[in-house]
N, C-alpha and C positions, 0 to 999 in steps of 0.2 A: 498432419501428425508431426509431433516433435521427435527429436532424436536425443540419445545420450549425449551429454555435454552442452545441450542448448540451455540458454539462460531464459527463464520464463518468470512470469509474475502470477501469483495467486491473489485474487482480490482482497482476501482477509489476512493472509499470512505474509505477504510481501514477495520479494524476489528471491529466486534460488536457481540452482543448477540441477538439471536432470541427471541423476547418478545411474539410473537403471530403468529398464522397462521390464516389469515382471508380471507373471500370471498369478492371480490370487483367486482362491475359491471363496465365494460368498453365497450362502444359501444354496449350495450344490451347483452353482454356476461359476465357471472359470472365466475371468475377464482380465484384460490387460490394464496395468496401472503404471503411471509414471512414479518413480521414487524421486521425490524432490528434496534436495538438501538445502535448507535455508541457513546460510552461514551467519546471518545477522542475529537470529534468535536461537541458533544451534538446534533447530527442529528438523525432523525428517517427516515428510508427508507423502502419503500414497494418494494419487489422484487418478480416478478412473479415466482412461484414455477416451472412451466413447462419450463422456459428458464434460470433458475438460473445457471445450469451447463454450458450452452453454452456461458454465458457472463463472465464465469470465477470464479464464486462463489465457494469457497472451504473451508474446515475446517481450523481453525487456526493451525499453526505449533505446533509440540510437543515442550515442554520446552527445551529438549536437542538439538533441531535443531537451537535454537537461536545462538549457538556457531558458526555454519556454516555461519550464517548471519554476525556475527561480524568478522569472518575470511575473508569474502568477502570484507569488508571495508579495510582490510590490504593489499590486492593485489594491484599491480601497476595498474594505470588507463590505460585502452585501449584507444588509440587515436581515436577520432572521428573528423577528419578534413574534414567533409562533409560540403556542404553549409547548411545554416540555415534550409531550408525546409526539406532536407533529414535527417538532424540531429534530427529535431523536430519529424518527422515521425517515425524515428527509436526509439527514446525515448518513444513516445506514444505507439508504438507497444509493447515495453518491459513492460510498465505499464499495457496495456490491457491483456498481457499474464497471469497475475495473479501470476506468478512465483516470489516469494519474493526475490530470488537472482538476478533476472533481474531488479526488482524494486530497489534493492540496487545499482546496476550499474548506473541506472539513477540518483539516489540521489547522489552517489559519484561523478559522472561526473559533475552534475550541481553545487554541493557544491564547487568543485575545480574550476570550470569555473567562479563562482561568485567571487572567491578570486582574479582572474586575470583580469576580466572585468565584467561589469554589465550584468545581464541577461535581455533578452527581456521579455515582458509581458507574452508571451506564455511559455517561459522557467521558469519564476517565478511560474506560476501555476503548471507546471509539478514538479518543485522542492518542492513546498508545498504539492502536492498530494503524491509524493513519500515519503517525510518525514513523513507525517501523517500515511500513510499505514504501514511504518516500525515501527514507535513508537507504534501505536495502536496494532499491532500484537504482538510485544514483550511484551507489558503490559498485554494483555489477555493471552498470552502463559505462562508467568512466574509469573505474579502478581507483577512485579517490578513497581516502580513509574515512572512517566514521567521524573522526575529529574534524577533518577538513570540511566535510559536508555540514556538520552541525555548526561549525564556526561561520560558514557562509550564510546559512539560514538565520542564525542568530544576528549576524550583522545586518541582514536585510530587515529583520523585524525591528532592530534598534533604529535604523535609518528611516523606515517608512511608517512605522506604527507606534511611535512614542508620543 
């Protein structure tokens, strides 16, 4: 169980800080919820304590692990020449996994695909979600600014994927 003040990651919404643990009544049953403040998107989210782990909520990565994430961006892109439905499902599954390196794969693939052809509405949403998840987690793990994080990511893409 997490505590107030812990930095955690929600697979779809990104990283945030637990502001409170509250009791909320749903369908006549009172359950405990984490109130998660997501500073990057200015969102507040209530996450059921008893299902947090099963939906992929996890602690924010350690600062030293951010280098692994940046290294992931440097690797060559794995080809995903599946039809749109299968490609979308695979990317969605990677986001749901909560594994930041898989989220980075989704971001890298969609960023590069966006350069060569326009993304569908569904792909744009996945691109935005993966971008937000990566940036918010790096910010909370290292204390870097959004500008610094994006500058580093952009420089990696310019150097390794042009």
